[in-house]
C-alpha positions, 0 to 999 in steps of 0.5 A, a space after each residue: 843050817 842054810 842061813 848061817 856061815 857054817 854051811 860052806 865050812 861044813 858042807 863037805 861033811 854032808 857028802 861023807 859016808 859017815 854022815 848018811 849013816 849017822 842021819 839014818 841012825 838018828 832017824 831010826 832012833 826017832 822012829 822007835 823012841 824019844 830022842 833029844 833035842 827035837 829034830 829042829 833044834 839039833 843044830 841050834 848052837 850053830 844057828 844062834 852063834 855064827 862062826 864069824 861071831 864066835 868069841 868063846 867056845 864051851 864044849 859039852 858032851 851029851 844033850 840032857 836026856 830028860 823030857 823037855 830039857 835039851 834044846 841044842 845048846 850045851 848046859 842050857 835048858 828051856 825056860 820053865 825047866 829046873 836048872 840041872 846040877 852042872 849048870 847050877 854049879 856054873 852059876 855058883 862059880 859065876 857068882 864068885 868069879 864075876 858077881 853073877 846073880 842066878 836068874 830064874 831059868 837055865 836058858 843060855 841063849 843070851 850067851 849064844 847071841 853074844 858069840 859063846 858057841 855052846 856045842 855038845 860033841 854028841 848032838 843027840 841022845 835017846 831019852 833017859 839013856 846018857 851017852 846012847 848016841 856017842 861013837 855014831 859019827 857026831 864026834 867026827 862032825 863036831 871035831 870039824 866044828 872045833 877045827 873051823 873055830 881054831 882056824 879063825 884069825 880072831 882070838 877065841 877062848 876055849 873052855 874045856 871042862 872035864 876029861 872028854 872036853 880036854 882031849 879036844 885040845 889037840 884040835 886047837 891052835 894054842 899059839 893063836 887061841 886061849 885054852 882054859 881047862 878045868 874039871 867038869 862042873 858036875 857035882 861029882 867033880 866040881 870041887 876038884 878045881 872047877 870051883 875057883 877056876 875063874 874061867 869066866 873072868 879069865 875069858 873076858 880078860 883074854 878077849 879084852 887083851 886081844 881087843 875083842 869085846 867081853 862077854 856079858 855073862 849075867 843072864 836076864 830073867 
């Protein structure tokens, strides 16, 4: 994280006892089994989207736990990997909301480059074992990331999908920023209000009202 403006903001976390314990836990896991995303992509969200450039924040829970899927951005997968069900539902909502045409991949780096911070609240996972790295310290770190974004003077739109993400609203200055909440885009819950939420157009409307550039949600092939 040395090349980004996150480092001075988050550096204090690296001296806390939980951080050393967390890193030792992840190292031990990697020594025994596959852990995703790869070591050099754990912080991809913070590398690709600077704090200064963050305009929208989407919170995920866990990285994908299948081989070759996770690359450090929530909901995103590498090119050539099948689009997962939650992301496919995001594409469906984008189509009805902003006329989005689904690309031939599930890589969301185009959003990250524009200031969409795609953060998983837990940043690593054991292969094939969803939730296996929760409650080990990642949430303490990512809560600090959320607080740092909330402290920005510029308006940020937070998209909180699902119960776990909506709990993070307590960390956000809702007088300064816009928080949009909906059920998770998972096939288990998307029909309960994620479809039809209009969050992508609403995020852009909020940004434009604040004099900030909207996000180009369309992804190039």
